[in-house]
C-alpha positions as CSV (number, residue, x, y, z in Angstrom):
1,M,107.3,-22.7,144.1
2,S,108.0,-26.3,143.6
3,N,105.3,-28.2,141.8
4,H,106.3,-31.9,142.1
5,T,103.4,-34.2,141.7
6,D,105.2,-37.4,141.3
7,S,107.1,-39.7,143.7
8,D,110.1,-38.9,141.6
9,V,110.6,-35.5,143.2
10,D,114.3,-35.3,142.6
11,R,114.3,-35.8,138.8
12,R,111.3,-33.5,138.0
13,R,111.6,-29.8,138.4
14,F,108.9,-27.2,137.9
15,E,109.9,-24.4,135.5
16,P,107.7,-21.4,136.1
17,R,106.8,-19.3,133.1
18,T,106.1,-15.9,134.7
19,A,108.3,-13.4,136.5
20,T,106.2,-13.7,139.6
21,L,106.5,-17.4,139.9
22,Q,110.1,-17.4,138.9
23,R,110.9,-15.1,141.8
24,W,108.9,-17.4,144.1
25,Q,110.7,-20.4,142.9
26,R,114.1,-18.8,143.4
27,D,113.2,-17.8,146.9
28,W,111.9,-21.2,147.8
29,E,115.0,-23.0,146.5
30,R,117.2,-20.6,148.4
31,W,115.2,-21.0,151.6
32,S,114.9,-24.8,151.4
33,A,118.7,-25.1,151.2
34,G,119.3,-22.6,154.0
35,A,119.9,-22.7,157.8
36,E,116.2,-22.0,158.8
37,A,115.0,-25.0,156.8
38,A,117.8,-27.2,158.2
39,D,116.9,-26.2,161.8
40,G,113.3,-26.9,161.1
41,L,114.0,-30.4,159.8
42,R,115.9,-31.2,163.0
43,R,112.9,-30.1,165.1
44,W,110.3,-31.9,163.0
45,A,112.3,-35.1,163.1
46,T,111.3,-35.5,166.7
47,H,107.7,-35.9,165.6
48,P,106.7,-39.6,165.0
49,L,104.7,-38.7,161.8
50,L,107.5,-36.6,160.3
51,A,110.6,-38.4,161.5
52,K,111.0,-40.6,158.4
53,H,110.6,-37.7,156.0
54,C,113.0,-35.1,157.3
55,E,116.1,-35.9,155.1
56,S,115.2,-32.8,153.0
57,V,112.5,-30.2,152.7
58,A,111.6,-31.7,149.2
59,E,111.0,-35.1,150.7
60,L,108.9,-33.7,153.5
61,L,106.9,-31.6,151.0
62,A,106.2,-34.8,148.9
63,A,105.2,-36.7,152.0
64,C,102.6,-34.0,152.9
65,G,100.7,-34.6,149.7
66,R,102.7,-32.9,146.9
67,D,103.4,-36.5,145.8
68,R,100.0,-37.5,144.5
69,T,100.6,-41.2,145.4
70,V,100.4,-40.3,149.1
71,A,96.9,-41.0,150.4
72,V,95.1,-37.9,151.5
73,P,94.4,-39.2,155.1
74,V,98.2,-39.9,155.5
75,A,99.1,-36.5,154.1
76,D,96.6,-34.9,156.4
77,G,98.3,-36.4,159.4
78,R,101.7,-35.0,158.4
79,L,100.2,-31.6,157.5
80,A,98.5,-31.5,160.8
81,A,101.8,-32.1,162.6
82,L,103.4,-29.2,160.6
83,I,100.5,-26.9,161.3
84,A,100.7,-27.7,165.0
85,F,104.3,-26.5,164.9
86,A,103.2,-23.4,162.9
87,R,100.6,-22.6,165.5
88,A,103.4,-22.7,168.1
89,E,105.1,-19.9,166.1
90,D,107.4,-22.2,164.0
91,R,107.7,-20.0,160.9
92,A,109.6,-22.6,159.0
93,A,106.8,-25.1,159.4
94,A,104.3,-22.6,158.1
95,R,106.6,-22.0,155.2
96,V,106.5,-25.6,154.2
97,V,102.7,-25.8,154.5
98,L,102.4,-22.6,152.4
99,E,104.6,-24.2,149.7
100,R,102.3,-27.3,149.8
101,V,99.3,-25.2,148.8
102,M,101.0,-22.8,146.4
103,P,100.0,-24.6,143.2
104,A,96.3,-24.3,144.2
105,L,96.8,-20.6,145.3
106,T,98.4,-20.0,141.9
107,V,95.4,-21.4,140.1
108,R,93.0,-19.3,142.2
109,A,95.0,-16.1,141.5
110,A,95.0,-16.8,137.8
111,E,91.2,-17.4,137.8
112,R,90.6,-14.1,139.7
113,A,92.9,-12.1,137.5
114,R,91.3,-13.5,134.3
115,R,87.8,-12.7,135.5
116,A,89.0,-9.2,136.3
117,G,90.4,-8.8,132.8
118,G,93.9,-8.1,134.1
119,A,95.6,-11.3,133.0
120,A,95.6,-13.8,130.2
121,V,95.9,-17.5,131.0
122,T,97.1,-19.9,128.4
123,G,98.0,-23.4,129.5
124,A,100.4,-23.0,132.4
125,A,101.3,-19.4,131.5
126,V,99.7,-16.5,133.5
127,E,100.5,-13.0,132.5
128,G,99.6,-9.6,133.8
129,S,100.2,-7.5,136.8
130,A,96.8,-8.3,138.3
131,F,97.9,-11.9,138.7
132,G,101.0,-10.9,140.8
133,E,98.9,-8.6,143.0
134,V,96.2,-11.3,143.6
135,L,98.8,-13.9,144.4
136,A,100.6,-11.6,146.8
137,E,97.2,-11.1,148.7
138,L,96.6,-14.8,148.8
139,V,100.0,-15.6,150.1
140,G,99.7,-13.0,152.9
141,A,96.3,-14.4,153.9
142,A,97.6,-18.0,153.8
143,W,100.2,-17.2,156.4
144,L,97.4,-16.1,158.8
145,V,95.2,-19.1,157.9
146,I,98.0,-21.6,158.5
147,G,99.0,-20.0,161.9
148,T,95.4,-20.2,163.2
149,F,94.0,-23.3,161.4
150,P,91.5,-25.2,163.6
151,L,93.0,-28.7,163.6
152,D,90.5,-29.9,166.2
153,R,87.5,-29.0,164.1
154,R,88.9,-29.7,160.6
155,P,91.4,-32.5,160.7
156,R,90.6,-33.8,157.2
157,K,91.4,-32.4,153.7
158,I,93.7,-29.9,155.3
159,A,95.3,-28.6,152.1
160,V,92.0,-28.0,150.5
161,N,90.6,-26.3,153.5
162,V,93.7,-24.0,153.9
163,V,93.1,-22.9,150.3
164,W,89.4,-22.4,150.8
165,D,89.9,-20.4,154.0
166,T,92.6,-18.3,152.3
167,V,90.4,-17.4,149.2
168,S,87.5,-16.7,151.5
169,R,89.6,-14.4,153.6
170,V,90.7,-12.4,150.6
171,F,87.6,-12.4,148.5
172,G,84.8,-13.1,151.0
173,Y,82.7,-16.1,151.5
174,R,79.8,-16.6,149.0
175,P,77.1,-18.8,150.5
176,L,75.7,-21.6,148.4
177,T,72.4,-19.9,148.0
178,E,74.1,-16.9,146.4
179,R,76.3,-19.0,144.1
180,S,73.2,-20.9,142.9
181,T,70.8,-17.9,142.5
182,V,70.1,-16.0,139.3
183,Y,69.9,-12.3,139.9
184,R,68.3,-9.8,137.6
185,D,68.6,-6.0,137.7
186,L,65.0,-5.5,136.4
187,L,62.0,-7.5,137.3
188,P,60.5,-9.6,134.4
189,D,57.6,-8.0,132.6
190,V,55.2,-10.8,133.7
191,A,53.6,-11.5,137.0
192,V,54.0,-15.1,138.4
193,G,52.4,-17.0,141.2
194,L,54.1,-18.8,144.0
195,D,54.3,-21.9,141.9
196,G,56.4,-20.1,139.3
197,R,53.6,-20.0,136.6
198,P,52.2,-16.8,135.1
199,A,49.5,-15.4,137.4
200,D,45.8,-15.9,136.6
201,G,44.5,-13.2,134.3
202,W,47.9,-12.2,133.0
203,P,48.2,-12.2,129.2
204,R,49.8,-15.5,128.3
205,G,50.8,-14.5,124.8
206,G,54.2,-13.0,125.7
207,S,57.4,-15.0,125.3
208,C,58.4,-14.6,129.0
209,A,55.1,-16.1,130.1
210,E,55.5,-19.0,127.7
211,L,59.0,-19.7,128.9
212,L,58.1,-19.5,132.6
213,A,55.3,-22.0,131.9
214,V,57.6,-24.4,130.2
215,L,60.2,-24.1,133.0
216,A,57.5,-24.6,135.6
217,D,56.4,-27.8,133.7
218,G,60.0,-28.9,133.7
219,R,60.3,-28.4,137.4
220,D,57.1,-30.4,138.0
221,G,58.6,-33.1,135.7
222,G,61.8,-33.4,137.8
223,V,64.3,-31.4,135.8
224,R,67.3,-30.5,138.0
225,P,67.1,-26.9,139.4
226,A,70.6,-26.2,138.0
227,H,69.3,-26.9,134.4
228,L,66.3,-24.6,135.0
229,R,68.5,-21.8,136.4
230,L,70.8,-21.9,133.4
231,L,67.9,-21.8,130.9
232,A,66.3,-18.9,132.9
233,E,69.6,-17.0,132.8
234,L,69.9,-17.4,129.1
235,A,66.4,-17.2,127.8
236,I,64.6,-15.0,130.4
237,V,67.2,-12.9,132.1
238,G,68.9,-12.4,128.8
239,R,72.5,-13.0,129.8
240,S,74.9,-14.0,127.0
241,Q,76.9,-17.3,127.1
242,A,80.0,-15.3,127.7
243,Q,78.4,-13.6,130.8
244,V,77.2,-16.9,132.2
245,A,80.7,-18.4,131.6
246,A,82.4,-15.6,133.4
247,R,80.1,-15.8,136.3
248,A,80.5,-19.6,136.6
249,G,84.2,-19.6,135.9
250,I,84.0,-21.9,133.0
251,S,84.5,-21.7,129.2
252,D,81.9,-20.7,126.6
253,R,82.0,-24.3,125.4
254,G,81.2,-25.5,128.9
255,V,78.1,-23.2,129.0
256,R,77.0,-24.6,125.6
257,L,77.4,-28.2,126.8
258,R,75.4,-27.4,130.0
259,R,72.7,-25.6,127.9
260,D,72.3,-28.5,125.6
261,A,72.0,-31.0,128.5
262,A,69.4,-28.7,130.1
263,V,67.4,-28.5,126.9
264,R,67.5,-32.3,126.5
265,A,66.3,-32.7,130.1
266,L,63.5,-30.2,129.7
267,Q,62.4,-31.8,126.4
268,A,62.3,-35.2,128.1
269,A,60.2,-33.8,130.9
270,V,57.6,-31.8,129.1
271,L,57.2,-33.4,125.7
272,P,55.1,-36.5,125.3
273,V,57.0,-39.7,124.6
274,P,56.7,-40.4,120.9
275,R,54.8,-43.5,119.9
276,Q,56.7,-46.3,118.1
277,A,56.6,-45.3,114.4
278,L,54.7,-47.7,112.3
279,P,56.4,-49.2,109.2
280,G,56.3,-46.7,106.4
281,S,55.4,-43.9,108.8
282,T,56.8,-40.5,107.9
283,A,56.5,-39.1,111.5
284,G,59.5,-37.1,112.4
285,P,61.2,-36.4,115.7
286,A,59.4,-34.4,118.4
287,A,59.7,-30.7,118.1
288,P,61.9,-28.9,120.7
289,A,60.4,-27.4,123.7
290,A,59.0,-23.9,123.1
291,G,61.2,-21.0,123.9
292,V,64.3,-22.8,124.9
293,S,65.9,-23.4,121.5
294,E,69.5,-22.7,120.9
295,G,68.6,-19.5,119.1
296,R,67.0,-17.9,122.2
297,S,69.6,-19.2,124.6
298,A,72.7,-18.3,122.7
């Protein structure tokens, strides 16, 4: 897998740090210097969008967006031309498109392997047999996606869409509602009304009832739903920061930053604006919102 991201594609060379990627890199270098690639370059040179970039496979790959200085709409036109060849059973064209999206597929494979606990990701290094297995599945699916990609319906952001379709084919599509919903195995021990507040007549002394009331006030005050969902996961559902981080695909520190931002937004929405302190006043800052302190959300 080549990973050139600069216009200086000849002087920079990607050095893979795992056995899986090293094998892929060797295969790519062997293929790109072989007869199949040379025949493909001669065919693609007949296309007006590709003709100026068919001196080598590396040059064509850069022109299709591996070189980050190439504008996305321009790269899309060239990728669309190659995919049109691929849809006409030009395997070499599909191979170039596959190489174009390999860096993104590598990242997705690393993320999935890490979530499954079968790989460790440190910087650019990815280790573990799970990574190789996931990457092999993604590559196999990518061949199918490239050969059937609907250019007429999705002519923009082609590389991103090829990756998205590939990941969805392997792991399944998760609708936005599912990705944005907090699920809980057991129902909370407090009844709530349609407005999200504890139902009338329910004892209001419990911590769940207090938290739900605070979150409902925050919603009425314009707090973003994402902030409220995060606080509900941490403080009511009882998930740990590590569990939330694994579910969202971010670091523990990322969860802490989001939690702190959510608490600040909730405080701003539900606490009264402090009056200007008079000279000599000893009034301190407003107390944090009940039930959403760091202690409960950690």
